[in-house]
ZAMARGU-4260 file (C-alpha; in steps of 0.2 Angstrom, whole numbers, plus 5000, padded with zeros to 4 digits):
<rodrens>
0) 5487/5266/5420 | 5502/5255/5415 | 5508/5269/5403 | 5506/5282/5417 | 5516/5272/5429
5) 5529/5270/5415 | 5529/5289/5413 | 5531/5292/5431 | 5545/5278/5433 | 5554/5277/5417
10) 5568/5266/5423 | 5573/5251/5413 | 5581/5235/5419 | 5599/5238/5426 | 5595/5257/5429
15) 5584/5255/5445 | 5597/5255/5458 | 5608/5269/5452 | 5592/5279/5446 | 5583/5278/5463
20) 5599/5282/5473 | 5601/5298/5462 | 5583/5302/5464 | 5584/5300/5483 | 5601/5310/5483
25) 5594/5325/5473 | 5578/5325/5483 | 5587/5325/5500 | 5599/5339/5494 | 5585/5350/5487
30) 5575/5347/5503 | 5589/5351/5514 | 5593/5367/5504 | 5575/5372/5503 | 5574/5372/5522
35) 5590/5383/5523 | 5583/5394/5509 | 5567/5397/5519 | 5577/5402/5534 | 5589/5413/5525
40) 5575/5422/5515 | 5565/5425/5531 | 5579/5432/5541 | 5586/5443/5527 | 5569/5451/5523
45) 5564/5453/5541 | 5581/5459/5547 | 5588/5469/5533 | 5571/5474/5524 | 5563/5469/5508
50) 5571/5485/5500 | 5588/5477/5501 | 5583/5461/5492 | 5586/5467/5474 | 5604/5471/5479
55) 5606/5453/5484 | 5600/5448/5467 | 5616/5456/5460 | 5628/5450/5473 | 5622/5432/5472
60) 5624/5430/5453 | 5641/5437/5454 | 5645/5423/5467 | 5637/5411/5456 | 5647/5416/5441
65) 5663/5413/5452 | 5657/5396/5457 | 5652/5391/5440 | 5669/5395/5434 | 5676/5385/5448
70) 5666/5370/5443 | 5672/5372/5425 | 5689/5372/5432 | 5687/5355/5442 | 5675/5346/5429
75) 5690/5338/5420 | 5702/5338/5435 | 5692/5327/5448 | 5683/5311/5447 | 5664/5315/5446
80) 5660/5305/5462 | 5674/5314/5472 | 5668/5330/5466 | 5651/5327/5472 | 5658/5321/5489
85) 5669/5337/5491 | 5654/5348/5487 | 5642/5339/5499 | 5655/5340/5513 | 5659/5358/5510
90) 5641/5363/5511 | 5639/5353/5527 | 5654/5362/5535 | 5650/5379/5529 | 5632/5377/5535
95) 5637/5373/5552 | 5649/5388/5553 | 5635/5400/5547 | 5623/5393/5559 | 5635/5396/5573
100) 5638/5414/5567 | 5620/5418/5565 | 5615/5415/5583 | 5629/5426/5590 | 5623/5444/5593
105) 5639/5453/5586 | 5642/5443/5571 | 5624/5437/5567 | 5618/5452/5557 | 5634/5454/5547
110) 5634/5436/5542 | 5615/5437/5537 | 5619/5442/5519 | 5632/5429/5517 | 5619/5416/5523
115) 5607/5423/5510 | 5620/5421/5496 | 5625/5404/5502 | 5608/5397/5503 | 5604/5403/5485
120) 5621/5397/5479 | 5618/5380/5485 | 5601/5379/5477 | 5609/5383/5460 | 5626/5373/5462
125) 5615/5357/5466 | 5608/5358/5449 | 5625/5361/5440 | 5634/5348/5450 | 5620/5335/5448
130) 5617/5338/5429 | 5636/5338/5426 | 5638/5322/5435 | 5622/5313/5427 | 5625/5320/5410
135) 5641/5309/5409 | 5632/5294/5416 | 5619/5292/5402 | 5618/5293/5384 | 5606/5303/5374
140) 5592/5290/5374 | 5593/5288/5393 | 5594/5307/5396 | 5578/5309/5386 | 5569/5296/5398
145) 5578/5300/5414 | 5581/5318/5415 | 5562/5323/5417 | 5561/5309/5430 | 5576/5317/5440
150) 5568/5334/5438 | 5553/5327/5447 | 5564/5324/5462 | 5568/5342/5463 | 5549/5345/5466
155) 5548/5331/5478 | 5563/5339/5488 | 5555/5356/5488 | 5539/5348/5494 | 5548/5339/5508
160) 5558/5354/5512 | 5543/5365/5513 | 5533/5353/5524 | 5548/5351/5536 | 5551/5370/5536
165) 5533/5374/5541 | 5533/5360/5554 | 5549/5365/5563 | 5547/5384/5562 | 5538/5385/5578
170) 5550/5372/5586 | 5567/5378/5581 | 5563/5394/5573 | 5568/5401/5556 | 5585/5407/5563
175) 5591/5389/5565 | 5586/5383/5548 | 5604/5384/5541 | 5608/5371/5555 | 5594/5360/5549
180) 5601/5361/5531 | 5618/5355/5538 | 5610/5340/5545 | 5602/5336/5528 | 5618/5337/5518
185) 5627/5327/5531 | 5615/5313/5528 | 5619/5315/5509 | 5637/5314/5513 | 5635/5298/5523
190) 5624/5290/5509 | 5637/5294/5496 | 5651/5286/5506 | 5640/5270/5509 | 5633/5268/5492
195) 5645/5257/5482 | 5636/5257/5466 | 5640/5275/5462 | 5651/5276/5446 | 5664/5289/5443
200) 5656/5295/5427 | 5663/5294/5410 | 5679/5303/5407 | 5686/5300/5424 | 5702/5310/5428
205) 5711/5319/5415 | 5729/5316/5412 | 5741/5328/5419 | 5747/5333/5402 | 5730/5339/5397
210) 5729/5351/5412 | 5731/5369/5408 | 5745/5377/5419 | 5742/5394/5428 | 5727/5405/5431
215) 5728/5413/5414 | 5727/5396/5405 | 5713/5390/5417 | 5703/5406/5413 | 5706/5404/5394
220) 5700/5386/5395 | 5684/5392/5404 | 5681/5405/5391 | 5684/5392/5377 | 5671/5381/5385
225) 5658/5396/5385 | 5663/5400/5367 | 5660/5382/5362 | 5643/5383/5369 | 5639/5400/5361
230) 5645/5395/5344 | 5631/5383/5343 | 5616/5392/5335 | 5603/5383/5344 | 5611/5384/5361
235) 5614/5403/5358 | 5596/5406/5354 | 5591/5395/5368 | 5602/5405/5380 | 5593/5420/5376
240) 5577/5412/5381 | 5585/5406/5397 | 5590/5424/5400 | 5572/5430/5399 | 5566/5415/5409
245) 5577/5420/5424 | 5575/5438/5422 | 5556/5437/5422 | 5556/5424/5436 | 5568/5434/5447
250) 5557/5450/5446 | 5542/5440/5450 | 5550/5432/5465 | 5554/5450/5472 | 5535/5454/5470
255) 5531/5438/5479 | 5543/5441/5493 | 5535/5459/5495 | 5518/5452/5497 | 5524/5439/5509
260) 5533/5452/5520 | 5517/5462/5520 | 5507/5447/5525 | 5518/5441/5539 | 5518/5455/5552
265) 5519/5448/5570 | 5520/5455/5588 | 5539/5449/5589 | 5553/5449/5576 | 5555/5430/5579
270) 5536/5427/5576 | 5537/5437/5560 | 5552/5427/5554 | 5543/5411/5558 | 5527/5416/5550
275) 5536/5422/5534 | 5545/5405/5533 | 5528/5396/5536 | 5519/5406/5523 | 5533/5404/5511
280) 5533/5385/5514 | 5515/5384/5512 | 5513/5392/5495 | 5528/5383/5488 | 5523/5366/5495
285) 5506/5367/5488 | 5511/5373/5471 | 5525/5360/5470 | 5512/5347/5474 | 5503/5353/5459
290) 5519/5353/5448 | 5524/5336/5454 | 5507/5329/5449 | 5509/5337/5432 | 5527/5331/5431
295) 5523/5313/5435 | 5507/5310/5425 | 5505/5324/5412 | 5522/5330/5406 | 5528/5315/5397
300) 5511/5312/5388 | 5510/5331/5384 | 5527/5332/5376 | 5523/5316/5367 | 5507/5322/5361
305) 5510/5340/5356 | 5529/5341/5356 | 5543/5348/5366 | 5544/5364/5355 | 5526/5368/5359
310) 5528/5365/5377 | 5541/5378/5378 | 5528/5391/5373 | 5518/5389/5389 | 5530/5398/5401
315) 5531/5414/5390 | 5512/5413/5388 | 5510/5413/5406 | 5521/5427/5409 | 5513/5438/5396
320) 5496/5435/5404 | 5502/5437/5422 | 5513/5452/5419 | 5500/5460/5409 | 5487/5457/5422
325) 5499/5464/5436 | 5503/5479/5425 | 5484/5483/5423 | 5480/5482/5442 | 5496/5488/5451
330) 5497/5506/5457 | 5512/5516/5462 | 5510/5526/5478 | 5524/5538/5484 | 5537/5526/5477
335) 5530/5511/5486 | 5525/5495/5478 | 5506/5491/5481 | 5504/5475/5471 | 5490/5463/5476
340) 5498/5447/5484 | 5487/5437/5472 | 5495/5445/5457 | 5512/5441/5465 | 5507/5423/5468
345) 5501/5421/5450 | 5518/5428/5444 | 5527/5416/5455 | 5517/5401/5450 | 5527/5402/5433
350) 5543/5397/5444 | 5533/5386/5455 | 5523/5376/5443 | 5526/5379/5425 | 5545/5379/5426
355) 5548/5363/5436 | 5533/5353/5429 | 5535/5357/5410 | 5548/5370/5405 | 5563/5363/5414
360) 5560/5345/5408 | 5557/5351/5390 | 5573/5361/5390 | 5583/5346/5396 | 5577/5337/5381
365) 5583/5351/5369 | 5601/5346/5375 | 5598/5329/5367 | 5601/5338/5350 | 5617/5345/5355
370) 5634/5336/5353 | 5639/5326/5368 | 5656/5335/5368 | 5648/5352/5374 | 5632/5345/5382
375) 5638/5345/5400 | 5646/5363/5397 | 5630/5368/5389 | 5620/5364/5405 | 5632/5372/5416
380) 5633/5387/5405 | 5614/5390/5404 | 5610/5384/5422 | 5625/5394/5430 | 5631/5408/5418
385) 5615/5414/5409 | 5605/5411/5425 | 5617/5422/5434 | 5616/5436/5421 | 5597/5435/5420
390) 5596/5437/5438 | 5608/5451/5439 | 5600/5461/5425 | 5583/5459/5433 | 5590/5466/5449
395) 5598/5481/5441 | 5582/5484/5431 | 5572/5482/5448 | 5583/5494/5457 | 5584/5507/5443
400) 5565/5506/5439 | 5560/5508/5457 | 5572/5523/5459 | 5568/5532/5443 | 5551/5526/5437
405) 5536/5517/5444 | 5531/5499/5446 | 5518/5500/5433 | 5531/5505/5420 | 5542/5490/5426
410) 5527/5478/5424 | 5523/5485/5407 | 5541/5482/5403 | 5540/5464/5409 | 5525/5461/5398
415) 5534/5467/5383 | 5549/5456/5388 | 5537/5442/5390 | 5531/5445/5372 | 5550/5444/5366
420) 5551/5428/5376 | 5536/5421/5367 | 5545/5426/5350 | 5561/5418/5356 | 5551/5402/5359
425) 5545/5402/5341 | 5562/5405/5335 | 5569/5390/5345 | 5555/5379/5338 | 5561/5383/5320
430) 5580/5380/5325 | 5575/5365/5334 | 5566/5358/5319 | 5581/5361/5308 | 5593/5354/5321
435) 5583/5338/5321 | 5584/5337/5302 | 5603/5340/5303 | 5606/5327/5316 | 5597/5314/5306
440) 5613/5313/5295 | 5625/5316/5309 | 5640/5304/5310 | 5636/5303/5329 | 5625/5288/5331
445) 5617/5294/5347 | 5612/5311/5339 | 5606/5302/5324 | 5595/5290/5333 | 5589/5303/5345
450) 5584/5314/5331 | 5574/5300/5323 | 5565/5297/5339 | 5561/5315/5340 | 5552/5315/5324
455) 5537/5306/5332 | 5533/5321/5343 | 5543/5335/5334 | 5539/5331/5316 | 5529/5347/5314
460) 5544/5357/5319 | 5555/5350/5306 | 5552/5358/5288 | 5545/5345/5276 | 5557/5351/5262
465) 5572/5348/5274 | 5566/5331/5277 | 5564/5327/5258 | 5580/5336/5254 | 5589/5322/5264
470) 5585/5310/5251 | 5598/5296/5249 | 5609/5303/5262 | 5597/5296/5276 | 5607/5283/5286
475) 5599/5266/5286 | 5597/5266/5305 | 5585/5281/5304 | 5577/5278/5287 | 5561/5270/5294
480) 5558/5284/5306 | 5560/5297/5293 | 5548/5288/5281 | 5535/5286/5294 | 5537/5305/5299
485) 5534/5310/5280 | 5519/5298/5279 | 5511/5306/5295 | 5516/5323/5289 | 5498/5328/5284
490) 5491/5323/5301 | 5505/5332/5310 | 5502/5348/5299 | 5484/5348/5304 | 5488/5346/5322
495) 5501/5360/5321 | 5488/5371/5313 | 5475/5367/5327 | 5488/5371/5341 | 5493/5387/5332
500) 5474/5392/5332 | 5473/5388/5350 | 5488/5398/5355 | 5481/5413/5345 | 5465/5412/5354
505) 5475/5411/5371 | 5485/5426/5366 | 5468/5436/5362 | 5462/5430/5379 | 5478/5437/5387
510) 5476/5453/5378 | 5458/5455/5384 | 5463/5451/5402 | 5478/5463/5401 | 5467/5477/5394
515) 5456/5478/5410 | 5451/5496/5412 | 5460/5504/5426 | 5450/5512/5440 | 5450/5531/5439
520) 5447/5544/5453 | 5445/5563/5455 | 5444/5572/5471 | 5436/5589/5476 | 5433/5599/5491
525) 5415/5597/5499 | 5416/5612/5511 | 5417/5624/5497 | 5419/5638/5501 | 5425/5636/5518
530) 5412/5648/5526 | 5396/5646/5517 | 5392/5662/5506 | 5410/5669/5508 | 5420/5665/5493
535) 5436/5672/5500 | 5435/5661/5516 | 5447/5648/5509 | 5462/5660/5513 | 5455/5671/5526
540) 5447/5659/5538 | 5458/5656/5554 | 5459/5642/5566 | 5447/5635/5572 | 5435/5643/5560
545) 5444/5633/5546 | 5442/5616/5555 | 5431/5602/5548 | 5431/5583/5552 | 5420/5567/5554
550) 5412/5568/5537 | 5397/5558/5531 | 5389/5556/5513 | 5374/5549/5505 | 5368/5547/5487
555) 5350/5549/5481 | 5342/5535/5471 | 5344/5546/5455 | 5363/5545/5457 | 5365/5564/5453
560) 5361/5572/5470 | 5372/5569/5484 | 5372/5576/5502 | 5387/5577/5513 | 5390/5583/5531
565) 5404/5585/5544 | 5409/5593/5560 | 5412/5610/5554 | 5417/5625/5564 | 5414/5638/5551
570) 5404/5648/5563 | 5416/5646/5578 | 5426/5662/5581 | 5445/5662/5578 | 5457/5660/5593
575) 5460/5675/5604 | 5452/5692/5606 | 5437/5696/5595 | 5419/5701/5595 | 5413/5685/5602
580) 5427/5680/5614 | 5430/5697/5620 | 5444/5710/5619 | 5453/5702/5634 | 5453/5684/5628
585) 5470/5676/5627 | 5478/5672/5610 | 5479/5654/5615 | 5460/5653/5618 | 5453/5642/5604
590) 5439/5633/5613 | 5422/5629/5607 | 5411/5644/5609 | 5395/5641/5619 | 5379/5640/5609
595) 5388/5639/5592 | 5383/5623/5582 | 5395/5612/5572 | 5384/5601/5560 | 5386/5607/5542
600) 5379/5602/5526 | 5386/5601/5508 | 5377/5597/5492 | 5380/5591/5475 | 5369/5589/5459
605) 5382/5581/5448 | 5385/5565/5456 | 5398/5571/5468 | 5410/5580/5455 | 5407/5597/5464
610) 5400/5602/5480 | 5392/5618/5488 | 5394/5622/5506 | 5376/5626/5512 | 5381/5631/5530
615) 5375/5625/5547 | 5358/5615/5549 | 5344/5627/5552 | 5332/5627/5566 | 5346/5625/5579
620) 5353/5640/5589 | 5363/5646/5574 | 5356/5661/5564 | 5362/5673/5552 | 5375/5670/5539
625) 5382/5652/5535 | 5366/5644/5539 | 5357/5633/5526 | 5340/5637/5520 | 5325/5632/5531
630) 5310/5623/5526 | 5302/5628/5543 | 5296/5617/5557 | 5286/5601/5557 | 5273/5596/5569
635) 5285/5587/5580 | 5301/5598/5578 | 5310/5604/5593 | 5306/5623/5597 | 5317/5634/5586
640) 5333/5639/5594 | 5331/5626/5609 | 5345/5615/5603 | 5364/5617/5598 | 5370/5605/5584
645) 5385/5596/5591 | 5391/5586/5576 | 5394/5567/5574 | 5384/5568/5558 | 5377/5554/5548
650) 5366/5555/5533 | 5354/5543/5524 | 5341/5543/5510 | 5324/5534/5511 | 5308/5535/5501
655) 5295/5548/5505 | 5278/5544/5514 | 5262/5549/5505 | 5245/5544/5509 | 5251/5531/5521
660) 5263/5523/5508 | 5282/5524/5506 | 5287/5524/5488 | 5302/5531/5478 | 5289/5538/5466
665) 5284/5550/5480 | 5302/5557/5480 | 5317/5554/5491 | 5319/5560/5509 | 5336/5564/5517
670) 5338/5561/5535 | 5353/5570/5544 | 5356/5563/5562 | 5367/5574/5574 | 5371/5576/5592
675) 5362/5590/5600 | 5364/5599/5616 | 5351/5611/5625 | 5355/5629/5621 | 5355/5641/5636
680) 5337/5646/5631 | 5331/5628/5629 | 5339/5620/5644 | 5327/5613/5656 | 5335/5617/5673
685) 5353/5612/5675 | 5354/5598/5663 | 5368/5595/5651 | 5362/5580/5641 | 5366/5576/5624
690) 5351/5572/5612 | 5350/5563/5596 | 5342/5574/5583 | 5336/5571/5565 | 5334/5585/5552
695) 5324/5581/5536 | 5326/5587/5518 | 5314/5584/5504 | 5324/5593/5491 | 5341/5585/5491
700) 5348/5596/5505 | 5343/5613/5497 | 5332/5616/5513 | 5329/5608/5529 | 5315/5606/5542
705) 5319/5611/5560 | 5326/5596/5569 | 5316/5582/5578 | 5322/5574/5594 | 5324/5555/5590
710) 5331/5550/5606 | 5328/5560/5622 | 5341/5562/5635 | 5340/5570/5653 | 5352/5575/5667
715) 5370/5573/5661 | 5367/5557/5650 | 5378/5559/5635 | 5372/5550/5619 | 5386/5548/5606
720) 5392/5540/5590 | 5375/5538/5582 | 5371/5529/5566 | 5355/5531/5555 | 5348/5521/5541
725) 5332/5519/5531 | 5326/5503/5523 | 5328/5507/5505 | 5322/5490/5497 | 5304/5490/5490
730) 5303/5471/5493 | 5306/5473/5511 | 5291/5472/5523 | 5298/5487/5532 | 5302/5497/5517
735) 5304/5516/5522 | 5307/5513/5540 | 5321/5523/5548 | 5332/5517/5562 | 5344/5525/5573
740) 5357/5517/5585 | 5369/5525/5597 | 5379/5523/5613 | 5371/5530/5629 | 5385/5535/5642
745) 5376/5535/5659 | 5383/5544/5674 | 5391/5542/5687 | 5408/5541/5678 | 5401/5532/5664
750) 5400/5515/5673 | 5386/5510/5660 | 5386/5512/5641 | 5373/5502/5632 | 5369/5502/5614
755) 5351/5510/5611 | 5340/5508/5596 | 5325/5519/5591 | 5315/5518/5575 | 5302/5528/5565
760) 5288/5522/5554 | 5281/5539/5548 | 5296/5546/5539 | 5305/5553/5554 | 5291/5563/5562
765) 5289/5552/5577 | 5301/5539/5585 | 5299/5524/5596 | 5304/5522/5614 | 5322/5518/5617
770) 5326/5500/5616 | 5342/5493/5624 | 5350/5480/5613 | 5366/5476/5622 | 5373/5474/5640
775) 5376/5491/5649 | 5391/5487/5661 | 5407/5497/5659 | 5420/5493/5672 | 5437/5487/5675
780) 5434/5469/5671 | 5421/5472/5657 | 5423/5486/5645 | 5409/5496/5636 | 5404/5497/5618
785) 5403/5510/5605 | 5404/5514/5586 | 5387/5508/5580 | 5383/5505/5562 | 5366/5501/5554
790) 5361/5493/5538 | 5346/5483/5531 | 5345/5468/5521 | 5333/5463/5506 | 5320/5455/5518
795) 5320/5469/5530 | 5333/5462/5542 | 5342/5475/5552 | 5361/5473/5555 | 5367/5483/5570
800) 5386/5482/5572 | 5396/5489/5586 | 5413/5487/5595 | 5411/5477/5611 | 5426/5478/5623
805) 5430/5465/5636 | 5446/5468/5646 | 5448/5450/5648 | 5444/5443/5631 | 5449/5458/5621
810) 5439/5469/5609 | 5427/5462/5596 | 5416/5467/5582 | 5399/5461/5586 | 5382/5461/5578
815) 5364/5460/5584 | 5350/5456/5570 | 5332/5460/5570 | 5320/5452/5558 | 5304/5460/5564
820) 5307/5479/5560 | 5317/5482/5576 | 5304/5475/5589 | 5317/5463/5595 | 5335/5458/5592
825) 5345/5443/5593 | 5359/5440/5605 | 5375/5447/5600 | 5386/5437/5587 | 5404/5439/5586
830) 5410/5444/5569 | 5429/5444/5574 | 5441/5448/5588 | 5450/5464/5584 | 5466/5473/5589
835) 5462/5491/5591 | 5473/5504/5582 | 5486/5512/5592 | 5479/5527/5603 | 5490/5537/5591
840) 5497/5531/5575 | 5516/5531/5576 | 5522/5547/5568 | 5507/5557/5574 | 5497/5560/5589
845) 5479/5561/5584 | 5467/5549/5592 | 5460/5534/5583 | 5447/5520/5584 | 5442/5504/5576
850) 5424/5507/5573 | 5416/5497/5559 | 5407/5501/5543 | 5394/5489/5536 | 5385/5486/5520
855) 5372/5473/5513 | 5370/5466/5495 | 5352/5469/5491 | 5352/5455/5479 | 5360/5441/5488
860) 5358/5447/5506 | 5376/5445/5510 | 5382/5457/5523 | 5400/5464/5524 | 5408/5473/5539
865) 5425/5482/5538 | 5436/5489/5551 | 5454/5495/5555 | 5464/5483/5564 | 5482/5483/5571
870) 5484/5464/5574 | 5498/5463/5561 | 5508/5476/5570 | 5502/5490/5559 | 5485/5497/5554
875) 5476/5486/5541 | 5458/5486/5534 | 5449/5470/5536 | 5433/5464/5529 | 5422/5450/5535
880) 5406/5442/5526 | 5390/5434/5531 | 5379/5424/5519 | 5367/5417/5532 | 5359/5433/5539
885) 5373/5437/5552 | 5373/5420/5560 | 5391/5416/5556 | 5405/5427/5548 | 5420/5423/5537
890) 5438/5425/5543 | 5443/5443/5540 | 5451/5447/5523 | 5465/5460/5523 | 5461/5472/5509
895) 5474/5485/5512 | 5493/5483/5512 | 5509/5489/5520 | 5512/5499/5504 | 5499/5512/5509
900) 5505/5514/5527 | 5496/5513/5543 | 5478/5511/5538 | 5463/5519/5547 | 5445/5526/5546
905) 5438/5516/5532 | 5421/5517/5524 | 5411/5503/5516 | 5396/5501/5505 | 5388/5489/5492
910) 5383/5495/5476 | 5366/5489/5469 | 5375/5478/5457 | 5384/5469/5471 | 5401/5477/5470
915) 5409/5480/5487 | 5418/5497/5489 | 5430/5501/5503 | 5439/5518/5505 | 5451/5521/5519
920) 5466/5533/5524 | 5483/5528/5528 | 5498/5536/5536 | 5516/5535/5532 | 5529/5542/5544
925) 5547/5547/5541 | 5551/5544/5560 | 5537/5533/5569 | 5545/5538/5586 | 5540/5556/5585
930) 5527/5568/5578 | 5527/5586/5571 | 5528/5596/5555 | 5533/5586/5539 | 5535/5569/5549
935) 5520/5561/5542 | 5509/5560/5526 | 5491/5554/5525 | 5483/5549/5509 | 5466/5541/5504
940) 5464/5524/5495 | 5451/5513/5487 | 5448/5494/5484 | 5434/5484/5478 | 5428/5467/5475
945) 5416/5461/5462 | 5415/5442/5467 | 5407/5444/5484 | 5423/5448/5494 | 5433/5432/5488
950) 5446/5444/5480 | 5450/5462/5481 | 5457/5475/5469 | 5474/5482/5471 | 5473/5498/5482
955) 5471/5514/5472 | 5477/5531/5479 | 5462/5543/5477 | 5469/5558/5485 | 5479/5569/5473
960) 5488/5578/5487 | 5494/5571/5503 | 5490/5578/5520 | 5501/5582/5535 | 5492/5578/5551
965) 5502/5591/5561 | 5492/5604/5551 | 5477/5599/5562 | 5474/5602/5580 | 5461/5600/5594
970) 5454/5616/5600 | 5464/5615/5616 | 5480/5612/5605 | 5485/5598/5615 | 5484/5585/5601
975) 5482/5584/5582 | 5464/5580/5577 | 5457/5570/5563 | 5440/5566/5570 | 5433/5548/5572
980) 5427/5542/5555 | 5426/5543/5536 | 5411/5537/5525 | 5409/5529/5508 | 5393/5528/5497
985) 5391/5518/5481 | 5381/5518/5465 | 5384/5506/5450 | 5393/5519/5441 | 5404/5527/5455
990) 5409/5526/5473 | 5411/5542/5484 | 5423/5542/5498 | 5423/5557/5510 | 5437/5561/5522
995) 5447/5574/5532 | 5461/5582/5522 | 5474/5595/5527 | 5482/5598/5510 | 5478/5617/5512
1000) 5483/5618/5530 | 5500/5622/5538 | 5508/5615/5553 | 5514/5626/5567 | 5531/5623/5576
1005) 5525/5632/5592 | 5511/5620/5593 | 5522/5605/5590 | 5534/5610/5604 | 5519/5613/5615
1010) 5513/5595/5612 | 5530/5588/5615 | 5531/5597/5631 | 5514/5590/5637 | 5519/5571/5633
1015) 5536/5573/5640 | 5545/5570/5624 | 5552/5588/5624 | 5554/5603/5636 | 5538/5611/5643
1020) 5533/5627/5634 | 5519/5640/5636 | 5503/5637/5626 | 5505/5646/5609 | 5493/5659/5602
1025) 5489/5653/5584 | 5485/5671/5578 | 5503/5677/5582 | 5513/5661/5584 | 5507/5650/5569
1030) 5506/5652/5550 | 5489/5659/5543 | 5483/5642/5538 | 5487/5632/5554 | 5473/5620/5558
1035) 5465/5621/5541 | 5457/5604/5539 | 5444/5602/5525 | 5432/5589/5519 | 5437/5581/5502
1040) 5427/5568/5492 | 5435/5556/5480 | 5424/5551/5466 | 5430/5534/5459 | 5424/5526/5443
1045) 5426/5507/5445
</rodrens>
């Protein structure tokens, strides 16, 4: 313990007063600057945009080079204490001026880049001025002890600055942080004025006769100073390492800021700025606490035990690992970074932990082997000059790379440069060892003694032949140390070999980590051909015949057979005159034609790689072409032709029932739930009710039995948004049971809309009575509920999730759970409060919703719910988890990023091996304030988790071509139309995400103008006639399936 305290407080008698004052001074300056930097970064990112940050990486180093040259100019022209006072006073005054300018409406945004440069400039000049000052107060032995101690004060300052910044953000707001910085530096100024024990520093003031006269002479002296540093081989090689250090660090910092920007969306700009600064402060403070602990209690012992030269390997190794990991997991989508925040944080931890805790203290000790004549200039050159160059080159590489390449290429380049950095560390170790040997016979006693001291930890770096070659030239004052080092050489060699083996193992682990297989994906059209049996229909079908949406998908237990379905209008007649609508129908008439169904089925026998359009479900009112094969009626089927399929399809597989027993050995049974209206022939009186029907297939969708009514309706009651699921787990006491849930909209004016549940215990042939499992009210003070989703757990528990609206409390995702096969349900449990998506995503005008998807791990019983949420100000996909049967739920994790755009319509499933898969679509708009042809693009994405939702993969784009939402339309042409949901299904080997897609469609300028006229954003126009006013492929929205191989 005493040794640990000595390492943490390495001050000797006579050093305490000055040492603690300098520690306090540096801590306060860094803390004050850190608050200012938090505010400056938050304001610049939020007000100017993250895309402009790399430009500041160029401007700031240029300013730093100028400041560095200015410092060199004054180093020998001012007393050190006076120089420190002038610097602190200048920062105080300039901070006050900037704070005043920022808060003015006219000048504020213009001054913001200046504030950014100033805050970052202060951060770097603090280090230059302090090290230049302290470097002239202490000799080599003191520097070796005290400089790591002072480096610890930098961490303390950042911790205090982070705590203060997070604390005052909601009080004074981020835009006033520069003013807080001014307060901190004013305190430093007062302390400098009051403290009388502060020496001037060795050298004092240079005689006038030694001052160069004129600008040219001044520049020449500065160049000579840099030349003196670069003429030293060790410093030159070390400078290359510092370049890579700052290059890789700056690039990592940009990725980290990008992640923070994506994670700090708020309802107001001020709220976003404050949240950004708080997140910034939180991560930096926590990581700095770790670094401080390492610095205080581990660093000195570690450098003593393994040596400075080996410690210098840690940062390059970290960058090799983290850049390699980031390169393996990042994706590039439409020129936009989509890097997981976790990867950005890991990269940033190099700067936050390894650099301050180990790398910077070790580098400070390298200077102890440099001549005192160039030591201060070496620190200033590397901290100011090389720092600036590294940052600037990183910025240029970042800007050029993002412009002409992709982020993966940049990160692979970063990995390669990290390997060069690693090689540089090895080269430094060799040069460092030779320098120690040379300094042992130096005429400078400080260098000589310090080199002898270094032998205790760095003996392994010094070549044995170099030590022995010194022979009689070894001065008496270091002879004992050299003899001890030679005696211990065998032990040191063994230790070095062990360390080398450990590093090699570490490198292999890094290589293995970096070689993580990248998830791959292919996409294919499911409704192929567009009209079943008509191979030419992909180009000949016209709107609305070419319209599909609201897809569903299910995978059989064999993993090869897949059934998909969708709202499909392939049997609807095209707009305008024709055999069905009549010769006098207007060209603008694209309405749903009475008696024509919309529930279609598509099948695959190769695991979802290709699909065949089977046509509409049989047994309904549809006959003739484009109708799937019929397996005939069952005993409980509705009379043939008495129903019209009305879409909202959901498909599930379950085991077949034989001899009273459910078993997968009996085969797999597919259940296709659909809305169903009475046909004209089947309607009992004047009823326009909407039923829930279920069609059954026992041959993987090749043929279908006539539909069975699972939930009766009467009068004008409208059932909607049904969900179906079969208990698939043989260990469940309710194995084989089939469940359906839906919302029942009751007249008059839908003042009641409860969630209803029905079940079947005989393979879908008969269904239980309708059980209400929620409240029914729907009025001005209490909203309704919709969007049911069903899944079962390993013990037969039923999770029924739906969105519950409350006009006072807001919308919520809720769940009711049954543990007795659906006979009874728990009271609702809130999963999470939600913010519904915008009624139309900015840049488009199709309707949206935030309905949930649910999945359950059949091994652990953990349940997962995903939904689209606009709480961040834009659409994001959130996932919550329950590990106790739905009694409590975790805080929602955000699994999408702003890089993909405004996310919506997700699907979730849990593979048998426990992998959680989520697919979703996201929209990017050129102009969010309008809509129409070419204004927006929709793509599909996939993420997964293999650790129970604790972390998620980087979003992967799985659609090979983007879609224009303006190529879609409602049948009345009043809005674009994308349906209400997408679906995902998983096996251990693959995930299938099915979604609406308009890559083959064309937008119509006349329809755009008509829609703008309807909402008042443009002049009113006549309703267009698509056959004559629009391109041939207007409204062509297909169903695509992306097959992902995790």
